[in-house]
N, C-alpha and C positions, 0 to 999 in steps of 0.2 A: 486441592491446590493450597499451597501454603502462602500466607500473607508475609511478604518480605519486609513490609514497612514496620512491623511490630516484632520486637525480639521475643515476645512471649507467645506468638502465634496469632491466629485469626481473631479478629474482634468484630463486634456488631457494627454495621455501618452507622456513622454518626448522623443523628437527626439534625437537619439544618436549623439554625437559630431562628426562632419565630417569636418575636416579642409578645404577640397577641396570645399565642398558645402558652407561653411561659407564664403570662399573667393569669390565664384561666387555670393553669395547673396549680399555681400558688393559691389562688382563691379556692379551688376545690379542696386542697389540703387544709387550708384554714377552716373551711366550712366543716370538714370532717372532724377536725379537732373540736370545733364549737359544739357539734352534735354529741360527740363523745363526752365532753365536759358537762353538757346539759343533762345527759342520761345519768352520769355519776352524781350530779347535784340532785336530780330527781330522787335517786335512791337514798341519798343522804337525808333529804327532806322527809321522805316517807318513814325513815327510822326515828325521827324526832317525835317525841310524845307531845301531843297537843294539850295545852292547858285549858281549863274551863273557866279561868279567871276573867277579869274585866278586859284584859288585853288580848284575849283569844280572838282569832280571826273568824271563828265559826265556820259556817258552811261556805261562805264566800272565799275564805282562805283555802279550803280544800279544793274548790273549783278551779282556782287560779294558780295552784302550786306548779302545775306543769308548765304554764306560761312563764312563771317566775324562774323556774329551773332553766328553761330555754334561754331566757334573757341573760341569766347569770352565766350560762355557758358561752354565749356570744360575747359577753363583756370580758370574760376571762381569756378567751381566744384572741380578742382584739388587743389585749394588753400583753400578749406574748405566750399565753397558755402554759402548758407544761412540757413543751418541746416535742410534741407529737407531730405537728404539721411538717417540720423539716424531714422527718423520717418518712412520712406518707408521701411527700413531694419526691423524695429520692426513689421510692418504689414506683410512683407514677411515671417518672422519667425512664426508669429501667424497663417498664412494660412497653413504653412507646418506642424504645430502642430495640426491643426484642430480646433483651437480656433476661435471664432467669435468676 
């Protein structure tokens, strides 16, 4: 059966607007970007050679690098990130609408 309301043919049924779901989707996309940025920061921190001087963090720095990378990822995402969250949000919405 052909959809006569659309000149291009059938489309997926529209998902009714749900502010709570929209907010959760935005938060999920932002969290995804934060985790991604945290992982990238972790890889960058691992590639930095640690010094043995007076300002070296020693064993404590090594232990808490993962936490610092996570916090940096969250901070970068909160400030707008690298533009990954909007793309992820679009994909979440497409999946909820049944589009591929």
